[in-house]
Wavefront OBJ file of the C-alpha trace (Angstrom):
o trace
v 8.157 4.765 -17.017
v 6.938 6.877 -14.054
v 6.902 5.162 -10.648
v 4.259 5.529 -7.929
v 4.143 4.546 -4.251
v 0.888 2.778 -3.539
v 0.106 2.830 0.197
v -2.315 0.172 1.484
v -4.612 1.055 4.316
v -6.574 -1.560 6.229
v -8.620 -1.623 9.441
v -6.393 -1.659 12.461
v -4.418 -3.668 13.456
v -3.989 -4.908 9.804
v -2.464 -8.247 10.659
v -1.406 -9.916 7.380
v -1.922 -13.374 9.040
v -5.667 -12.582 9.351
v -6.390 -12.544 5.600
v -9.382 -14.514 4.554
v -9.010 -17.147 1.791
v -11.300 -15.002 -0.421
v -9.082 -11.946 0.104
v -5.930 -13.982 -0.562
v -7.463 -15.150 -3.788
v -8.036 -11.507 -4.827
v -4.466 -10.694 -4.002
v -3.282 -13.612 -6.135
v -5.142 -12.243 -9.139
v -3.990 -8.660 -8.723
v -0.544 -8.888 -10.378
v -2.184 -10.164 -13.636
v -4.634 -7.233 -13.550
v -1.744 -4.813 -13.087
v 0.029 -6.245 -16.127
v -3.148 -6.154 -18.220
v -3.418 -2.430 -17.618
v 0.205 -1.818 -18.617
v 1.722 -1.482 -15.160
v 4.309 -3.447 -13.283
v 4.867 -4.003 -9.560
v 8.496 -3.277 -8.865
v 8.525 -4.397 -5.270
v 6.101 -4.556 -2.357
v 6.028 -5.191 1.355
v 3.380 -6.096 3.950
v 3.945 -4.624 7.374
v 3.648 -6.268 10.778
v 0.335 -5.365 12.616
v 0.078 -1.843 13.940
v 0.318 -3.190 17.490
v 4.042 -3.849 16.810
v 4.784 -0.216 15.951
v 6.978 2.070 17.972
v 6.449 5.825 17.598
v 9.227 8.380 17.943
v 8.624 12.121 18.447
v 11.792 13.967 19.227
v 13.244 12.245 22.331
v 9.982 10.554 23.221
v 9.705 6.894 22.237
v 6.389 5.093 22.812
v 5.042 1.583 22.084
v 2.203 1.592 19.574
v 1.385 3.445 16.393
v 2.131 7.136 15.889
v -1.551 7.889 16.202
v -4.597 5.847 17.055
v -6.643 5.272 13.904
v -9.381 3.044 12.539
v -7.259 2.394 9.502
v -3.465 1.950 9.394
v -0.773 1.512 6.747
v -0.726 -2.224 6.154
v 1.854 -2.255 3.382
v 3.019 -0.572 0.231
v 4.353 -1.302 -3.218
v 6.150 0.584 -5.958
v 4.256 0.630 -9.199
v 5.501 1.475 -12.646
v 2.745 2.790 -14.846
v 2.572 4.820 -18.042
v 0.902 7.763 -16.246
v -1.154 8.645 -13.185
v -4.470 7.805 -14.876
v -3.287 4.168 -15.367
v -1.869 4.046 -11.850
v -5.233 5.099 -10.457
v -7.078 2.472 -12.521
v -4.648 -0.142 -11.109
v -5.129 1.210 -7.543
v -8.946 0.953 -7.874
v -8.603 -2.750 -8.507
v -6.533 -3.379 -5.335
v -8.417 -5.644 -2.893
v -7.644 -3.229 -0.032
v -10.293 -0.880 -1.444
v -12.965 -3.296 -0.265
v -12.621 -2.499 3.444
v -9.808 0.025 3.522
v -8.233 2.083 0.870
v -5.117 2.932 -1.101
v -3.201 6.131 -1.637
v -1.176 6.706 -4.821
v 1.753 9.149 -4.874
v 4.304 9.797 -7.580
v 7.834 9.071 -6.446
v 9.966 12.198 -6.156
v 12.495 12.843 -8.838
v 15.024 15.647 -8.690
v 14.332 18.176 -11.484
v 16.635 17.880 -14.452
v 19.291 20.629 -14.548
l 1 2 3 4 5 6 7 8 9 10 11 12 13 14 15 16 17 18 19 20 21 22 23 24 25 26 27 28 29 30 31 32 33 34 35 36 37 38 39 40 41 42 43 44 45 46 47 48 49 50 51 52 53 54 55 56 57 58 59 60 61 62 63 64 65 66 67 68 69 70 71 72 73 74 75 76 77 78 79 80 81 82 83 84 85 86 87 88 89 90 91 92 93 94 95 96 97 98 99 100 101 102 103 104 105 106 107 108 109 110 111 112 113
Protein backbone atom coordinates (compact mmCIF):
# COMPACT_ATOMS: atom_id res chain seq x y z
CA UNK A 1 0.00 0.00 0.00
CA UNK A 2 1.38 3.48 -0.80
CA UNK A 3 2.81 5.49 2.08
CA UNK A 4 2.46 9.21 2.70
CA UNK A 5 4.13 11.65 5.06
CA UNK A 6 1.56 13.80 6.82
CA UNK A 7 3.15 16.96 8.21
CA UNK A 8 1.24 18.67 11.01
CA UNK A 9 1.35 22.48 11.18
CA UNK A 10 0.20 24.35 14.28
CA UNK A 11 0.42 27.94 15.52
CA UNK A 12 3.90 28.72 16.88
CA UNK A 13 5.41 27.57 19.17
CA UNK A 14 3.28 24.38 18.89
CA UNK A 15 3.97 23.09 22.38
CA UNK A 16 2.43 19.60 22.69
CA UNK A 17 1.99 20.17 26.44
CA UNK A 18 -0.49 22.98 25.70
CA UNK A 19 -3.17 20.78 24.12
CA UNK A 20 -6.67 21.42 25.40
CA UNK A 21 -8.73 18.48 26.69
CA UNK A 22 -11.11 18.89 23.73
CA UNK A 23 -8.22 18.75 21.25
CA UNK A 24 -6.76 15.71 23.03
CA UNK A 25 -10.15 13.97 22.72
CA UNK A 26 -10.16 14.65 18.96
CA UNK A 27 -6.67 13.16 18.72
CA UNK A 28 -7.83 10.07 20.62
CA UNK A 29 -10.60 9.50 18.06
CA UNK A 30 -8.41 10.07 15.01
CA UNK A 31 -6.82 6.57 14.70
CA UNK A 32 -10.26 4.94 14.51
CA UNK A 33 -11.28 7.39 11.77
CA UNK A 34 -8.11 6.56 9.85
CA UNK A 35 -8.89 2.83 10.06
CA UNK A 36 -12.52 3.36 9.00
CA UNK A 37 -11.30 5.01 5.79
CA UNK A 38 -8.92 2.14 5.02
CA UNK A 39 -5.69 3.74 6.20
CA UNK A 40 -3.15 2.86 8.84
CA UNK A 41 -0.81 5.09 10.81
CA UNK A 42 2.60 3.40 10.62
CA UNK A 43 4.40 5.70 13.05
CA UNK A 44 4.15 9.27 14.25
CA UNK A 45 6.01 11.83 16.28
CA UNK A 46 5.21 15.11 18.01
CA UNK A 47 8.02 17.65 18.02
CA UNK A 48 9.23 19.81 20.89
CA UNK A 49 8.06 23.47 20.65
CA UNK A 50 9.65 25.54 17.88
CA UNK A 51 11.42 27.57 20.58
CA UNK A 52 13.73 24.56 21.11
CA UNK A 53 14.85 24.46 17.46
CA UNK A 54 18.38 25.11 16.27
CA UNK A 55 18.85 26.21 12.66
CA UNK A 56 21.91 25.38 10.56
CA UNK A 57 22.80 27.18 7.32
CA UNK A 58 26.23 26.21 6.10
CA UNK A 59 28.61 26.99 8.94
CA UNK A 60 26.13 29.30 10.71
CA UNK A 61 24.30 27.76 13.67
CA UNK A 62 21.61 29.80 15.43
CA UNK A 63 19.10 29.22 18.19
CA UNK A 64 15.49 29.19 17.10
CA UNK A 65 13.58 27.93 14.09
CA UNK A 66 14.93 28.10 10.54
CA UNK A 67 12.51 30.95 9.77
CA UNK A 68 10.07 32.92 11.88
CA UNK A 69 6.55 31.82 11.06
CA UNK A 70 3.02 31.96 12.44
CA UNK A 71 2.68 28.20 11.90
CA UNK A 72 5.40 25.62 12.46
CA UNK A 73 5.81 21.90 11.95
CA UNK A 74 4.44 20.39 15.15
CA UNK A 75 4.85 16.75 14.19
CA UNK A 76 4.42 14.21 11.46
CA UNK A 77 3.26 10.68 10.84
CA UNK A 78 3.59 8.07 8.15
CA UNK A 79 0.28 6.95 6.72
CA UNK A 80 -0.46 3.91 4.60
CA UNK A 81 -3.51 4.46 2.41
CA UNK A 82 -4.87 2.84 -0.74
CA UNK A 83 -4.28 6.03 -2.77
CA UNK A 84 -3.82 9.79 -2.53
CA UNK A 85 -7.57 10.46 -2.51
CA UNK A 86 -7.99 8.36 0.65
CA UNK A 87 -4.89 9.93 2.20
CA UNK A 88 -6.40 13.38 1.63
CA UNK A 89 -9.75 12.34 3.15
CA UNK A 90 -7.86 11.12 6.21
CA UNK A 91 -5.80 14.33 6.36
CA UNK A 92 -8.96 16.48 6.28
CA UNK A 93 -10.15 14.76 9.47
CA UNK A 94 -6.94 15.55 11.38
CA UNK A 95 -7.63 17.90 14.32
CA UNK A 96 -4.69 20.10 13.25
CA UNK A 97 -6.86 21.42 10.42
CA UNK A 98 -8.93 23.31 13.01
CA UNK A 99 -6.32 26.00 13.76
CA UNK A 100 -3.38 24.94 11.61
CA UNK A 101 -3.09 22.57 8.72
CA UNK A 102 -1.61 19.41 7.33
CA UNK A 103 0.50 18.65 4.28
CA UNK A 104 0.39 15.26 2.58
CA UNK A 105 3.31 14.04 0.50
CA UNK A 106 3.90 10.63 -1.06
CA UNK A 107 7.07 8.98 0.19
CA UNK A 108 9.75 8.71 -2.45
CA UNK A 109 10.34 5.32 -3.95
CA UNK A 110 13.15 4.57 -6.37
CA UNK A 111 11.78 3.68 -9.79
CA UNK A 112 11.76 -0.03 -10.58
CA UNK A 113 14.50 -0.99 -13.01
